[in-house]
ChimeraX commands (.cxc) that place a marker at each C-alpha (Angstrom):
marker #1 position 54.42,1.15,-42.41 radius 0.5
marker #1 position 53.73,1.20,-38.63 radius 0.5
marker #1 position 50.63,2.94,-37.30 radius 0.5
marker #1 position 52.29,3.48,-33.93 radius 0.5
marker #1 position 53.62,6.87,-32.85 radius 0.5
marker #1 position 56.35,7.00,-30.21 radius 0.5
marker #1 position 55.19,8.67,-26.99 radius 0.5
marker #1 position 57.11,11.79,-26.02 radius 0.5
marker #1 position 58.38,10.06,-22.88 radius 0.5
marker #1 position 60.16,7.39,-24.91 radius 0.5
marker #1 position 63.39,7.94,-26.81 radius 0.5
marker #1 position 62.46,7.80,-30.52 radius 0.5
marker #1 position 65.93,6.48,-31.38 radius 0.5
marker #1 position 65.22,3.25,-29.46 radius 0.5
marker #1 position 62.81,0.57,-30.68 radius 0.5
marker #1 position 59.44,0.11,-29.00 radius 0.5
marker #1 position 58.21,-3.37,-28.10 radius 0.5
marker #1 position 54.67,-4.70,-27.88 radius 0.5
marker #1 position 52.92,-7.84,-26.66 radius 0.5
marker #1 position 50.46,-9.25,-29.21 radius 0.5
marker #1 position 47.38,-10.77,-27.58 radius 0.5
marker #1 position 46.39,-12.64,-30.75 radius 0.5
marker #1 position 49.72,-14.42,-31.16 radius 0.5
marker #1 position 50.86,-14.28,-27.52 radius 0.5
marker #1 position 54.28,-13.07,-28.54 radius 0.5
marker #1 position 56.48,-9.99,-28.43 radius 0.5
marker #1 position 56.77,-7.95,-31.58 radius 0.5
marker #1 position 58.29,-4.70,-32.79 radius 0.5
marker #1 position 56.61,-1.61,-34.13 radius 0.5
marker #1 position 55.65,-3.29,-37.42 radius 0.5
marker #1 position 53.59,-6.00,-35.76 radius 0.5
marker #1 position 49.87,-6.56,-35.51 radius 0.5
marker #1 position 47.25,-3.82,-35.28 radius 0.5
marker #1 position 47.11,-1.70,-32.12 radius 0.5
marker #1 position 43.77,-3.15,-30.98 radius 0.5
marker #1 position 45.39,-6.49,-30.16 radius 0.5
marker #1 position 48.64,-5.25,-28.63 radius 0.5
marker #1 position 49.81,-4.12,-25.22 radius 0.5
marker #1 position 52.51,-1.50,-25.04 radius 0.5
marker #1 position 54.68,0.14,-26.00 radius 0.5
marker #1 position 57.38,-1.13,-23.69 radius 0.5
marker #1 position 60.94,0.22,-23.73 radius 0.5
marker #1 position 62.54,-3.24,-23.76 radius 0.5
marker #1 position 61.74,-6.66,-25.14 radius 0.5
marker #1 position 61.96,-8.09,-21.62 radius 0.5
marker #1 position 59.30,-5.71,-20.32 radius 0.5
marker #1 position 57.03,-6.60,-23.24 radius 0.5
marker #1 position 57.52,-10.30,-22.43 radius 0.5
marker #1 position 56.14,-9.57,-18.94 radius 0.5
marker #1 position 53.12,-7.62,-20.23 radius 0.5
marker #1 position 50.48,-10.02,-18.93 radius 0.5
marker #1 position 52.05,-10.05,-15.47 radius 0.5
marker #1 position 52.13,-6.25,-15.52 radius 0.5
marker #1 position 48.43,-6.14,-16.43 radius 0.5
marker #1 position 47.57,-8.61,-13.68 radius 0.5
marker #1 position 49.53,-6.61,-11.10 radius 0.5
marker #1 position 47.94,-3.31,-12.13 radius 0.5
marker #1 position 44.46,-4.79,-12.14 radius 0.5
marker #1 position 44.99,-6.08,-8.61 radius 0.5
marker #1 position 46.25,-2.68,-7.47 radius 0.5
marker #1 position 43.28,-0.91,-9.03 radius 0.5
marker #1 position 40.80,-3.46,-7.68 radius 0.5
marker #1 position 42.04,-2.80,-4.15 radius 0.5
marker #1 position 42.52,0.98,-4.48 radius 0.5
marker #1 position 40.13,2.68,-2.04 radius 0.5
marker #1 position 39.85,5.71,-4.31 radius 0.5
marker #1 position 38.18,3.52,-6.97 radius 0.5
marker #1 position 36.18,1.35,-4.60 radius 0.5
marker #1 position 34.37,3.84,-2.38 radius 0.5
marker #1 position 30.71,3.30,-1.73 radius 0.5
marker #1 position 28.57,5.77,-3.64 radius 0.5
marker #1 position 25.78,7.60,-1.77 radius 0.5
marker #1 position 22.29,7.53,-3.18 radius 0.5
marker link #1:1,2 radius 0.2
marker link #1:2,3 radius 0.2
marker link #1:3,4 radius 0.2
marker link #1:4,5 radius 0.2
marker link #1:5,6 radius 0.2
marker link #1:6,7 radius 0.2
marker link #1:7,8 radius 0.2
marker link #1:8,9 radius 0.2
marker link #1:9,10 radius 0.2
marker link #1:10,11 radius 0.2
marker link #1:11,12 radius 0.2
marker link #1:12,13 radius 0.2
marker link #1:13,14 radius 0.2
marker link #1:14,15 radius 0.2
marker link #1:15,16 radius 0.2
marker link #1:16,17 radius 0.2
marker link #1:17,18 radius 0.2
marker link #1:18,19 radius 0.2
marker link #1:19,20 radius 0.2
marker link #1:20,21 radius 0.2
marker link #1:21,22 radius 0.2
marker link #1:22,23 radius 0.2
marker link #1:23,24 radius 0.2
marker link #1:24,25 radius 0.2
marker link #1:25,26 radius 0.2
marker link #1:26,27 radius 0.2
marker link #1:27,28 radius 0.2
marker link #1:28,29 radius 0.2
marker link #1:29,30 radius 0.2
marker link #1:30,31 radius 0.2
marker link #1:31,32 radius 0.2
marker link #1:32,33 radius 0.2
marker link #1:33,34 radius 0.2
marker link #1:34,35 radius 0.2
marker link #1:35,36 radius 0.2
marker link #1:36,37 radius 0.2
marker link #1:37,38 radius 0.2
marker link #1:38,39 radius 0.2
marker link #1:39,40 radius 0.2
marker link #1:40,41 radius 0.2
marker link #1:41,42 radius 0.2
marker link #1:42,43 radius 0.2
marker link #1:43,44 radius 0.2
marker link #1:44,45 radius 0.2
marker link #1:45,46 radius 0.2
marker link #1:46,47 radius 0.2
marker link #1:47,48 radius 0.2
marker link #1:48,49 radius 0.2
marker link #1:49,50 radius 0.2
marker link #1:50,51 radius 0.2
marker link #1:51,52 radius 0.2
marker link #1:52,53 radius 0.2
marker link #1:53,54 radius 0.2
marker link #1:54,55 radius 0.2
marker link #1:55,56 radius 0.2
marker link #1:56,57 radius 0.2
marker link #1:57,58 radius 0.2
marker link #1:58,59 radius 0.2
marker link #1:59,60 radius 0.2
marker link #1:60,61 radius 0.2
marker link #1:61,62 radius 0.2
marker link #1:62,63 radius 0.2
marker link #1:63,64 radius 0.2
marker link #1:64,65 radius 0.2
marker link #1:65,66 radius 0.2
marker link #1:66,67 radius 0.2
marker link #1:67,68 radius 0.2
marker link #1:68,69 radius 0.2
marker link #1:69,70 radius 0.2
marker link #1:70,71 radius 0.2
marker link #1:71,72 radius 0.2
marker link #1:72,73 radius 0.2
view
């Protein structure tokens, strides 16, 4: 039985996909525990690109002035 609950923004009639960090593979809702997965993603293809998505977001956040302002005092 999956421990995952479909977010409201995702159509519950469509499968959710995850990227497992332990096995470095894409899996469905009945895969590994949530602590070692990225997702959910709406398609298998998006889940396959999970690490690239993380890298891109990290770069965006690392260079976002709102998160990198110098603190006074």
